[in-house]
A tleap script that builds the chain and sets N, CA, C and O, in Angstrom:
source leaprc.protein.ff14SB
mol = sequence {
  NMET ASP ILE GLU THR VAL SER ARG TYR VAL
  ASP ALA VAL GLY ASP GLU THR PHE ASP SER
  PRO VAL MET ARG ARG GLU ASP SER LYS GLN
  VAL TYR VAL PRO ALA MET ALA VAL ALA ALA
  ILE SER VAL ARG GLY VAL VAL ASN ASP LEU
  GLN ILE PRO GLY GLY THR LEU HIE LEU GLY
  GLN GLU LEU GLN PHE LEU ASP ILE VAL PRO
  LEU GLY GLU THR LEU VAL CYS MET ALA THR
  LEU ALA GLN ASN SER VAL ARG GLY GLY GLN
  ARG ILE LEU VAL VAL SER LEU ASP VAL GLU
  ASN GLY LEU GLY ARG THR VAL MET THR GLY
  LYS SER THR ILE ALA VAL PRO CALA
}
set mol.1.N position { -5.185 -0.016 -10.498 }
set mol.1.CA position { -4.024 0.835 -10.427 }
set mol.1.C position { -3.708 1.337 -11.825 }
set mol.1.O position { -3.466 0.554 -12.744 }
set mol.2.N position { -3.714 2.643 -11.968 }
set mol.2.CA position { -3.455 3.215 -13.288 }
set mol.2.C position { -1.970 3.555 -13.447 }
set mol.2.O position { -1.229 3.623 -12.466 }
set mol.3.N position { -1.554 3.763 -14.678 }
set mol.3.CA position { -0.149 4.011 -15.001 }
set mol.3.C position { 0.364 5.286 -14.352 }
set mol.3.O position { 1.526 5.335 -13.946 }
set mol.4.N position { -0.464 6.318 -14.241 }
set mol.4.CA position { -0.020 7.578 -13.632 }
set mol.4.C position { 0.339 7.378 -12.160 }
set mol.4.O position { 1.381 7.854 -11.707 }
set mol.5.N position { -0.505 6.685 -11.419 }
set mol.5.CA position { -0.263 6.434 -9.992 }
set mol.5.C position { 0.988 5.582 -9.809 }
set mol.5.O position { 1.829 5.880 -8.960 }
set mol.6.N position { 1.110 4.533 -10.598 }
set mol.6.CA position { 2.273 3.644 -10.486 }
set mol.6.C position { 3.544 4.391 -10.885 }
set mol.6.O position { 4.581 4.223 -10.243 }
set mol.7.N position { 3.482 5.204 -11.922 }
set mol.7.CA position { 4.653 5.970 -12.359 }
set mol.7.C position { 5.112 6.957 -11.300 }
set mol.7.O position { 6.312 7.135 -11.094 }
set mol.8.N position { 4.157 7.605 -10.620 }
set mol.8.CA position { 4.531 8.533 -9.532 }
set mol.8.C position { 5.231 7.770 -8.407 }
set mol.8.O position { 6.220 8.251 -7.855 }
set mol.9.N position { 4.723 6.588 -8.067 }
set mol.9.CA position { 5.362 5.766 -7.041 }
set mol.9.C position { 6.782 5.391 -7.479 }
set mol.9.O position { 7.733 5.567 -6.717 }
set mol.10.N position { 6.922 4.881 -8.687 }
set mol.10.CA position { 8.216 4.437 -9.207 }
set mol.10.C position { 9.215 5.588 -9.208 }
set mol.10.O position { 10.369 5.405 -8.820 }
set mol.11.N position { 8.781 6.776 -9.640 }
set mol.11.CA position { 9.659 7.946 -9.657 }
set mol.11.C position { 10.057 8.364 -8.241 }
set mol.11.O position { 11.210 8.723 -8.001 }
set mol.12.N position { 9.114 8.320 -7.312 }
set mol.12.CA position { 9.376 8.766 -5.939 }
set mol.12.C position { 10.385 7.882 -5.229 }
set mol.12.O position { 11.211 8.381 -4.465 }
set mol.13.N position { 10.335 6.588 -5.466 }
set mol.13.CA position { 11.216 5.668 -4.737 }
set mol.13.C position { 12.376 5.143 -5.582 }
set mol.13.O position { 13.239 4.427 -5.076 }
set mol.14.N position { 12.397 5.499 -6.867 }
set mol.14.CA position { 13.470 5.030 -7.733 }
set mol.14.C position { 13.424 3.534 -7.970 }
set mol.14.O position { 14.467 2.887 -8.067 }
set mol.15.N position { 12.223 2.975 -8.064 }
set mol.15.CA position { 12.042 1.537 -8.234 }
set mol.15.C position { 12.305 1.148 -9.692 }
set mol.15.O position { 11.461 1.355 -10.564 }
set mol.16.N position { 13.481 0.587 -9.936 }
set mol.16.CA position { 13.853 0.206 -11.298 }
set mol.16.C position { 13.244 -1.121 -11.729 }
set mol.16.O position { 13.327 -1.479 -12.904 }
set mol.17.N position { 12.635 -1.860 -10.803 }
set mol.17.CA position { 12.056 -3.152 -11.170 }
set mol.17.C position { 10.854 -2.989 -12.087 }
set mol.17.O position { 10.493 -3.922 -12.804 }
set mol.18.N position { 10.222 -1.801 -12.073 }
set mol.18.CA position { 9.034 -1.598 -12.904 }
set mol.18.C position { 9.354 -1.767 -14.385 }
set mol.18.O position { 8.491 -2.175 -15.163 }
set mol.19.N position { 10.579 -1.458 -14.776 }
set mol.19.CA position { 10.977 -1.600 -16.178 }
set mol.19.C position { 11.665 -2.929 -16.463 }
set mol.19.O position { 12.166 -3.139 -17.567 }
set mol.20.N position { 11.695 -3.824 -15.486 }
set mol.20.CA position { 12.374 -5.097 -15.682 }
set mol.20.C position { 11.492 -6.080 -16.460 }
set mol.20.O position { 10.274 -5.915 -16.516 }
set mol.21.N position { 12.112 -7.098 -17.056 }
set mol.21.CA position { 11.333 -8.111 -17.776 }
set mol.21.C position { 10.333 -8.839 -16.883 }
set mol.21.O position { 9.312 -9.325 -17.370 }
set mol.22.N position { 10.610 -8.921 -15.596 }
set mol.22.CA position { 9.688 -9.590 -14.678 }
set mol.22.C position { 8.363 -8.831 -14.612 }
set mol.22.O position { 7.299 -9.447 -14.558 }
set mol.23.N position { 8.422 -7.507 -14.617 }
set mol.23.CA position { 7.218 -6.688 -14.503 }
set mol.23.C position { 6.526 -6.480 -15.852 }
set mol.23.O position { 5.341 -6.150 -15.892 }
set mol.24.N position { 7.240 -6.666 -16.932 }
set mol.24.CA position { 6.681 -6.480 -18.274 }
set mol.24.C position { 6.877 -7.770 -19.069 }
set mol.24.O position { 7.878 -7.935 -19.765 }
set mol.25.N position { 5.937 -8.655 -18.960 }
set mol.25.CA position { 6.059 -9.973 -19.580 }
set mol.25.C position { 5.766 -9.887 -21.066 }
set mol.25.O position { 4.650 -9.572 -21.479 }
set mol.26.N position { 6.770 -10.166 -21.849 }
set mol.26.CA position { 6.656 -10.089 -23.303 }
set mol.26.C position { 5.633 -11.070 -23.860 }
set mol.26.O position { 4.938 -10.764 -24.828 }
set mol.27.N position { 5.539 -12.253 -23.247 }
set mol.27.CA position { 4.654 -13.282 -23.779 }
set mol.27.C position { 3.175 -12.890 -23.664 }
set mol.27.O position { 2.362 -13.306 -24.489 }
set mol.28.N position { 2.825 -12.099 -22.654 }
set mol.28.CA position { 1.413 -11.764 -22.473 }
set mol.28.C position { 1.116 -10.287 -22.705 }
set mol.28.O position { -0.046 -9.879 -22.715 }
set mol.29.N position { 2.171 -9.477 -22.894 }
set mol.29.CA position { 2.017 -8.021 -23.054 }
set mol.29.C position { 1.440 -7.372 -21.794 }
set mol.29.O position { 1.061 -6.201 -21.823 }
set mol.30.N position { 1.370 -8.107 -20.706 }
set mol.30.CA position { 0.811 -7.590 -19.448 }
set mol.30.C position { 1.909 -6.929 -18.627 }
set mol.30.O position { 3.045 -7.403 -18.592 }
set mol.31.N position { 1.565 -5.841 -17.975 }
set mol.31.CA position { 2.480 -5.141 -17.079 }
set mol.31.C position { 1.938 -5.300 -15.663 }
set mol.31.O position { 0.734 -5.177 -15.435 }
set mol.32.N position { 2.835 -5.576 -14.708 }
set mol.32.CA position { 2.428 -5.795 -13.329 }
set mol.32.C position { 2.900 -4.660 -12.434 }
set mol.32.O position { 3.950 -4.060 -12.665 }
set mol.33.N position { 2.116 -4.380 -11.424 }
set mol.33.CA position { 2.391 -3.308 -10.473 }
set mol.33.C position { 3.389 -3.817 -9.438 }
set mol.33.O position { 3.238 -4.935 -8.944 }
set mol.34.N position { 4.421 -3.011 -9.091 }
set mol.34.CA position { 5.325 -3.430 -8.013 }
set mol.34.C position { 4.532 -3.638 -6.716 }
set mol.34.O position { 3.665 -2.834 -6.376 }
set mol.35.N position { 4.833 -4.704 -6.012 }
set mol.35.CA position { 4.086 -5.046 -4.791 }
set mol.35.C position { 4.107 -3.906 -3.780 }
set mol.35.O position { 3.085 -3.613 -3.160 }
set mol.36.N position { 5.250 -3.266 -3.607 }
set mol.36.CA position { 5.329 -2.197 -2.614 }
set mol.36.C position { 4.526 -0.963 -3.027 }
set mol.36.O position { 4.187 -0.138 -2.178 }
set mol.37.N position { 4.219 -0.827 -4.311 }
set mol.37.CA position { 3.331 0.264 -4.742 }
set mol.37.C position { 1.927 0.004 -4.207 }
set mol.37.O position { 1.243 0.936 -3.782 }
set mol.38.N position { 1.497 -1.243 -4.224 }
set mol.38.CA position { 0.187 -1.601 -3.661 }
set mol.38.C position { 0.165 -1.246 -2.177 }
set mol.38.O position { -0.809 -0.673 -1.690 }
set mol.39.N position { 1.234 -1.585 -1.459 }
set mol.39.CA position { 1.309 -1.292 -0.022 }
set mol.39.C position { 1.317 0.210 0.232 }
set mol.39.O position { 0.571 0.695 1.082 }
set mol.40.N position { 2.146 0.948 -0.488 }
set mol.40.CA position { 2.272 2.392 -0.266 }
set mol.40.C position { 0.957 3.115 -0.537 }
set mol.40.O position { 0.569 4.005 0.219 }
set mol.41.N position { 0.288 2.742 -1.591 }
set mol.41.CA position { -0.965 3.410 -1.938 }
set mol.41.C position { -2.070 3.034 -0.949 }
set mol.41.O position { -2.957 3.843 -0.673 }
set mol.42.N position { -2.020 1.826 -0.424 }
set mol.42.CA position { -2.988 1.420 0.605 }
set mol.42.C position { -2.803 2.238 1.879 }
set mol.42.O position { -3.775 2.730 2.452 }
set mol.43.N position { -1.558 2.384 2.320 }
set mol.43.CA position { -1.276 3.160 3.530 }
set mol.43.C position { -1.634 4.631 3.301 }
set mol.43.O position { -2.171 5.286 4.195 }
set mol.44.N position { -1.337 5.150 2.103 }
set mol.44.CA position { -1.713 6.534 1.781 }
set mol.44.C position { -3.217 6.725 1.911 }
set mol.44.O position { -3.671 7.747 2.425 }
set mol.45.N position { -3.983 5.756 1.454 }
set mol.45.CA position { -5.437 5.833 1.568 }
set mol.45.C position { -5.893 5.881 3.016 }
set mol.45.O position { -6.809 6.630 3.355 }
set mol.46.N position { -5.263 5.088 3.869 }
set mol.46.CA position { -5.603 5.084 5.302 }
set mol.46.C position { -5.297 6.452 5.904 }
set mol.46.O position { -6.125 7.018 6.618 }
set mol.47.N position { -4.108 6.984 5.615 }
set mol.47.CA position { -3.709 8.288 6.151 }
set mol.47.C position { -4.688 9.370 5.691 }
set mol.47.O position { -5.096 10.216 6.488 }
set mol.48.N position { -5.063 9.347 4.426 }
set mol.48.CA position { -6.008 10.342 3.900 }
set mol.48.C position { -7.397 10.176 4.517 }
set mol.48.O position { -8.010 11.158 4.935 }
set mol.49.N position { -7.892 8.955 4.574 }
set mol.49.CA position { -9.242 8.712 5.097 }
set mol.49.C position { -9.363 9.061 6.575 }
set mol.49.O position { -10.396 9.573 7.008 }
set mol.50.N position { -8.316 8.789 7.352 }
set mol.50.CA position { -8.338 9.104 8.773 }
set mol.50.C position { -7.943 10.559 9.050 }
set mol.50.O position { -7.964 11.010 10.195 }
set mol.51.N position { -7.585 11.280 7.991 }
set mol.51.CA position { -7.151 12.679 8.103 }
set mol.51.C position { -6.035 12.826 9.133 }
set mol.51.O position { -6.065 13.706 9.993 }
set mol.52.N position { -5.060 11.943 9.019 }
set mol.52.CA position { -3.917 11.953 9.938 }
set mol.52.C position { -3.048 13.164 9.591 }
set mol.52.O position { -2.708 13.369 8.426 }
set mol.53.N position { -2.683 13.974 10.606 }
set mol.53.CA position { -1.967 15.227 10.367 }
set mol.53.C position { -0.492 15.035 10.011 }
set mol.53.O position { 0.058 13.941 10.141 }
set mol.54.N position { 0.134 16.126 9.560 }
set mol.54.CA position { 1.568 16.129 9.320 }
set mol.54.C position { 2.302 15.844 10.621 }
set mol.54.O position { 1.734 16.013 11.701 }
set mol.55.N position { 3.555 15.416 10.534 }
set mol.55.CA position { 4.307 15.067 11.723 }
set mol.55.C position { 4.117 13.617 12.134 }
set mol.55.O position { 4.647 13.173 13.152 }
set mol.56.N position { 3.358 12.890 11.336 }
set mol.56.CA position { 3.091 11.483 11.598 }
set mol.56.C position { 4.302 10.647 11.186 }
set mol.56.O position { 4.937 10.919 10.167 }
set mol.57.N position { 4.611 9.636 11.978 }
set mol.57.CA position { 5.699 8.718 11.655 }
set mol.57.C position { 5.137 7.342 11.327 }
set mol.57.O position { 4.289 6.817 12.048 }
set mol.58.N position { 5.615 6.772 10.242 }
set mol.58.CA position { 5.258 5.400 9.899 }
set mol.58.C position { 6.307 4.517 10.566 }
set mol.58.O position { 7.453 4.461 10.119 }
set mol.59.N position { 5.916 3.832 11.630 }
set mol.59.CA position { 6.868 3.075 12.439 }
set mol.59.C position { 7.223 1.717 11.864 }
set mol.59.O position { 8.341 1.236 12.045 }
set mol.60.N position { 6.289 1.104 11.182 }
set mol.60.CA position { 6.583 -0.210 10.644 }
set mol.60.C position { 5.393 -0.837 9.970 }
set mol.60.O position { 4.268 -0.344 10.055 }
set mol.61.N position { 5.662 -1.929 9.301 }
set mol.61.CA position { 4.591 -2.650 8.634 }
set mol.61.C position { 4.967 -4.118 8.499 }
set mol.61.O position { 6.141 -4.478 8.411 }
set mol.62.N position { 3.958 -4.931 8.487 }
set mol.62.CA position { 4.100 -6.361 8.222 }
set mol.62.C position { 3.124 -6.660 7.103 }
set mol.62.O position { 1.921 -6.449 7.252 }
set mol.63.N position { 3.632 -7.150 5.985 }
set mol.63.CA position { 2.790 -7.346 4.811 }
set mol.63.C position { 2.940 -8.748 4.255 }
set mol.63.O position { 4.000 -9.367 4.355 }
set mol.64.N position { 1.863 -9.231 3.670 }
set mol.64.CA position { 1.897 -10.499 2.962 }
set mol.64.C position { 1.234 -10.273 1.611 }
set mol.64.O position { 0.077 -9.860 1.537 }
set mol.65.N position { 1.975 -10.546 0.548 }
set mol.65.CA position { 1.456 -10.395 -0.809 }
set mol.65.C position { 1.020 -11.763 -1.312 }
set mol.65.O position { 1.806 -12.709 -1.331 }
set mol.66.N position { -0.239 -11.857 -1.717 }
set mol.66.CA position { -0.826 -13.144 -2.070 }
set mol.66.C position { -1.027 -13.337 -3.570 }
set mol.66.O position { -1.234 -14.459 -4.030 }
set mol.67.N position { -0.967 -12.249 -4.330 }
set mol.67.CA position { -1.167 -12.348 -5.773 }
set mol.67.C position { -0.543 -11.142 -6.446 }
set mol.67.O position { -0.335 -10.107 -5.812 }
set mol.68.N position { -0.246 -11.274 -7.727 }
set mol.68.CA position { 0.270 -10.146 -8.488 }
set mol.68.C position { -0.900 -9.263 -8.938 }
set mol.68.O position { -2.042 -9.714 -9.020 }
set mol.69.N position { -0.591 -8.006 -9.225 }
set mol.69.CA position { -1.616 -7.049 -9.629 }
set mol.69.C position { -1.257 -6.508 -11.008 }
set mol.69.O position { -0.244 -5.827 -11.160 }
set mol.70.N position { -2.075 -6.804 -12.010 }
set mol.70.CA position { -1.832 -6.246 -13.333 }
set mol.70.C position { -2.133 -4.743 -13.352 }
set mol.70.O position { -3.036 -4.271 -12.660 }
set mol.71.N position { -1.374 -4.010 -14.142 }
set mol.71.CA position { -1.644 -2.593 -14.330 }
set mol.71.C position { -3.070 -2.437 -14.844 }
set mol.71.O position { -3.492 -3.165 -15.743 }
set mol.72.N position { -3.809 -1.494 -14.280 }
set mol.72.CA position { -5.193 -1.265 -14.665 }
set mol.72.C position { -6.200 -1.969 -13.781 }
set mol.72.O position { -7.401 -1.727 -13.896 }
set mol.73.N position { -5.725 -2.841 -12.894 }
set mol.73.CA position { -6.617 -3.580 -11.992 }
set mol.73.C position { -7.255 -2.634 -10.973 }
set mol.73.O position { -6.598 -1.734 -10.450 }
set mol.74.N position { -8.528 -2.848 -10.702 }
set mol.74.CA position { -9.216 -2.115 -9.644 }
set mol.74.C position { -8.918 -2.785 -8.323 }
set mol.74.O position { -9.060 -4.000 -8.188 }
set mol.75.N position { -8.503 -1.988 -7.340 }
set mol.75.CA position { -8.201 -2.511 -6.010 }
set mol.75.C position { -9.092 -1.835 -4.985 }
set mol.75.O position { -9.427 -0.657 -5.107 }
set mol.76.N position { -9.470 -2.605 -3.968 }
set mol.76.CA position { -10.242 -2.080 -2.849 }
set mol.76.C position { -9.452 -2.401 -1.584 }
set mol.76.O position { -9.116 -3.555 -1.319 }
set mol.77.N position { -9.159 -1.347 -0.803 }
set mol.77.CA position { -8.443 -1.533 0.455 }
set mol.77.C position { -9.400 -1.324 1.602 }
set mol.77.O position { -10.051 -0.284 1.706 }
set mol.78.N position { -9.482 -2.324 2.466 }
set mol.78.CA position { -10.283 -2.214 3.678 }
set mol.78.C position { -9.323 -2.129 4.856 }
set mol.78.O position { -8.440 -2.972 5.015 }
set mol.79.N position { -9.505 -1.110 5.674 }
set mol.79.CA position { -8.630 -0.904 6.822 }
set mol.79.C position { -9.450 -0.970 8.101 }
set mol.79.O position { -10.575 -0.475 8.166 }
set mol.80.N position { -8.865 -1.590 9.111 }
set mol.80.CA position { -9.507 -1.720 10.414 }
set mol.80.C position { -8.532 -1.242 11.470 }
set mol.80.O position { -7.366 -1.636 11.472 }
set mol.81.N position { -9.009 -0.390 12.369 }
set mol.81.CA position { -8.166 0.068 13.462 }
set mol.81.C position { -8.034 -1.076 14.468 }
set mol.81.O position { -9.005 -1.443 15.130 }
set mol.82.N position { -6.833 -1.635 14.579 }
set mol.82.CA position { -6.596 -2.783 15.448 }
set mol.82.C position { -6.111 -2.365 16.834 }
set mol.82.O position { -6.313 -3.085 17.812 }
set mol.83.N position { -5.466 -1.188 16.912 }
set mol.83.CA position { -4.967 -0.708 18.205 }
set mol.83.C position { -4.914 0.804 18.176 }
set mol.83.O position { -4.562 1.403 17.159 }
set mol.84.N position { -5.264 1.423 19.297 }
set mol.84.CA position { -5.228 2.870 19.438 }
set mol.84.C position { -4.798 3.157 20.870 }
set mol.84.O position { -5.586 2.981 21.800 }
set mol.85.N position { -3.545 3.601 21.058 }
set mol.85.CA position { -3.055 3.854 22.410 }
set mol.85.C position { -2.204 5.116 22.417 }
set mol.85.O position { -1.755 5.574 21.366 }
set mol.86.N position { -1.982 5.679 23.604 }
set mol.86.CA position { -1.144 6.861 23.753 }
set mol.86.C position { 0.037 6.494 24.631 }
set mol.86.O position { -0.119 5.934 25.716 }
set mol.87.N position { 1.239 6.829 24.128 }
set mol.87.CA position { 2.478 6.563 24.876 }
set mol.87.C position { 3.415 7.748 24.684 }
set mol.87.O position { 3.747 8.103 23.553 }
set mol.88.N position { 3.832 8.348 25.764 }
set mol.88.CA position { 4.824 9.419 25.693 }
set mol.88.C position { 4.459 10.559 24.766 }
set mol.88.O position { 5.319 11.054 24.039 }
set mol.89.N position { 3.224 10.983 24.771 }
set mol.89.CA position { 2.806 12.105 23.934 }
set mol.89.C position { 2.528 11.745 22.488 }
set mol.89.O position { 2.260 12.627 21.672 }
set mol.90.N position { 2.588 10.471 22.160 }
set mol.90.CA position { 2.305 10.002 20.801 }
set mol.90.C position { 1.114 9.052 20.825 }
set mol.90.O position { 1.006 8.200 21.707 }
set mol.91.N position { 0.243 9.201 19.872 }
set mol.91.CA position { -0.841 8.243 19.691 }
set mol.91.C position { -0.320 7.182 18.734 }
set mol.91.O position { 0.127 7.501 17.632 }
set mol.92.N position { -0.376 5.935 19.145 }
set mol.92.CA position { 0.092 4.819 18.325 }
set mol.92.C position { -1.129 4.114 17.740 }
set mol.92.O position { -1.989 3.619 18.469 }
set mol.93.N position { -1.185 4.081 16.422 }
set mol.93.CA position { -2.272 3.405 15.719 }
set mol.93.C position { -1.717 2.192 14.995 }
set mol.93.O position { -0.696 2.278 14.312 }
set mol.94.N position { -2.387 1.075 15.145 }
set mol.94.CA position { -2.071 -0.111 14.347 }
set mol.94.C position { -3.293 -0.362 13.473 }
set mol.94.O position { -4.403 -0.560 13.966 }
set mol.95.N position { -3.060 -0.349 12.173 }
set mol.95.CA position { -4.140 -0.496 11.213 }
set mol.95.C position { -3.943 -1.791 10.435 }
set mol.95.O position { -2.895 -2.004 9.827 }
set mol.96.N position { -4.957 -2.654 10.457 }
set mol.96.CA position { -4.933 -3.879 9.656 }
set mol.96.C position { -5.427 -3.550 8.258 }
set mol.96.O position { -6.395 -2.809 8.091 }
set mol.97.N position { -4.756 -4.105 7.256 }
set mol.97.CA position { -5.083 -3.833 5.860 }
set mol.97.C position { -5.459 -5.117 5.130 }
set mol.97.O position { -4.860 -6.169 5.352 }
set mol.98.N position { -6.441 -5.018 4.272 }
set mol.98.CA position { -6.844 -6.129 3.414 }
set mol.98.C position { -7.150 -5.531 2.046 }
set mol.98.O position { -8.087 -4.743 1.909 }
set mol.99.N position { -6.369 -5.898 1.035 }
set mol.99.CA position { -6.539 -5.350 -0.302 }
set mol.99.C position { -7.032 -6.453 -1.235 }
set mol.99.O position { -6.430 -7.522 -1.334 }
set mol.100.N position { -8.133 -6.170 -1.908 }
set mol.100.CA position { -8.733 -7.126 -2.845 }
set mol.100.C position { -8.695 -6.570 -4.259 }
set mol.100.O position { -8.711 -5.357 -4.470 }
set mol.101.N position { -8.643 -7.489 -5.231 }
set mol.101.CA position { -8.716 -7.076 -6.633 }
set mol.101.C position { -10.177 -6.998 -7.078 }
set mol.101.O position { -11.087 -7.210 -6.277 }
set mol.102.N position { -10.390 -6.699 -8.330 }
set mol.102.CA position { -11.740 -6.539 -8.864 }
set mol.102.C position { -12.590 -7.798 -8.817 }
set mol.102.O position { -13.812 -7.726 -8.948 }
set mol.103.N position { -11.957 -8.948 -8.633 }
set mol.103.CA position { -12.689 -10.218 -8.534 }
set mol.103.C position { -12.975 -10.588 -7.079 }
set mol.103.O position { -13.550 -11.641 -6.805 }
set mol.104.N position { -12.572 -9.721 -6.146 }
set mol.104.CA position { -12.801 -9.993 -4.728 }
set mol.104.C position { -11.751 -10.891 -4.098 }
set mol.104.O position { -11.924 -11.346 -2.967 }
set mol.105.N position { -10.662 -11.151 -4.816 }
set mol.105.CA position { -9.580 -11.983 -4.276 }
set mol.105.C position { -8.581 -11.108 -3.529 }
set mol.105.O position { -8.216 -10.030 -3.999 }
set mol.106.N position { -8.147 -11.569 -2.378 }
set mol.106.CA position { -7.178 -10.824 -1.584 }
set mol.106.C position { -5.808 -10.882 -2.261 }
set mol.106.O position { -5.304 -11.961 -2.573 }
set mol.107.N position { -5.210 -9.703 -2.483 }
set mol.107.CA position { -3.881 -9.632 -3.087 }
set mol.107.C position { -2.819 -9.227 -2.067 }
set mol.107.O position { -1.631 -9.480 -2.268 }
set mol.108.N position { -3.257 -8.589 -0.956 }
set mol.108.CA position { -2.320 -8.188 0.088 }
set mol.108.C position { -3.048 -8.089 1.421 }
set mol.108.O position { -4.179 -7.609 1.489 }
set mol.109.N position { -2.391 -8.547 2.471 }
set mol.109.CA position { -2.882 -8.340 3.836 }
set mol.109.C position { -1.715 -7.823 4.656 }
set mol.109.O position { -0.559 -7.939 4.249 }
set mol.110.N position { -2.017 -7.262 5.791 }
set mol.110.CA position { -0.948 -6.810 6.655 }
set mol.110.C position { -1.414 -5.831 7.694 }
set mol.110.O position { -2.609 -5.640 7.918 }
set mol.111.N position { -0.427 -5.208 8.330 }
set mol.111.CA position { -0.746 -4.162 9.297 }
set mol.111.C position { 0.344 -3.112 9.228 }
set mol.111.O position { 1.494 -3.390 8.888 }
set mol.112.N position { -0.058 -1.899 9.563 }
set mol.112.CA position { 0.844 -0.763 9.552 }
set mol.112.C position { 0.746 -0.064 10.904 }
set mol.112.O position { -0.347 0.134 11.433 }
set mol.113.N position { 1.889 0.304 11.452 }
set mol.113.CA position { 1.921 0.988 12.734 }
set mol.113.C position { 2.335 2.436 12.498 }
set mol.113.O position { 3.361 2.710 11.874 }
set mol.114.N position { 1.514 3.366 13.011 }
set mol.114.CA position { 1.689 4.791 12.758 }
set mol.114.C position { 1.696 5.526 14.097 }
set mol.114.O position { 0.873 5.239 14.966 }
set mol.115.N position { 2.628 6.478 14.267 }
set mol.115.CA position { 2.682 7.319 15.462 }
set mol.115.C position { 2.217 8.723 15.068 }
set mol.115.O position { 2.770 9.340 14.159 }
set mol.116.N position { 1.198 9.211 15.763 }
set mol.116.CA position { 0.612 10.515 15.491 }
set mol.116.C position { 0.818 11.399 16.714 }
set mol.116.O position { 0.574 10.955 17.836 }
set mol.117.N position { 1.267 12.657 16.523 }
set mol.117.CA position { 1.400 13.532 17.694 }
set mol.117.C position { 0.060 13.644 18.431 }
set mol.117.O position { -0.971 13.896 17.807 }
set mol.118.N position { 0.072 13.457 19.752 }
set mol.118.CA position { -1.157 13.492 20.536 }
set mol.118.C position { -1.577 14.918 20.852 }
set mol.118.O position { -2.597 15.130 21.508 }
savepdb mol mol.pdb
quit
């Protein structure tokens, strides 16, 4: 995760924690990425890769964060389509997410539910 991507996320959502002492540890000079930035960028990748059209609703998500992510860390998000159904003119997709760091350790798991116009 590079500073430009994280800064765009922070600006978009008004996340003031990015400038807090918790995210910028003086003792190590390391800066950490807000956990929800990891989630948002993972879901964005799924939407882009699946070429999901405009008018899509993000209905919900269940996430588990297993490790912190230092700024500059390489992340790999693997997404699996867990459910694909049509209800009332909407296609409901449930996507399972698994995000790993550059060492292959899982930093986030979860699922996201998306409604796409059918």
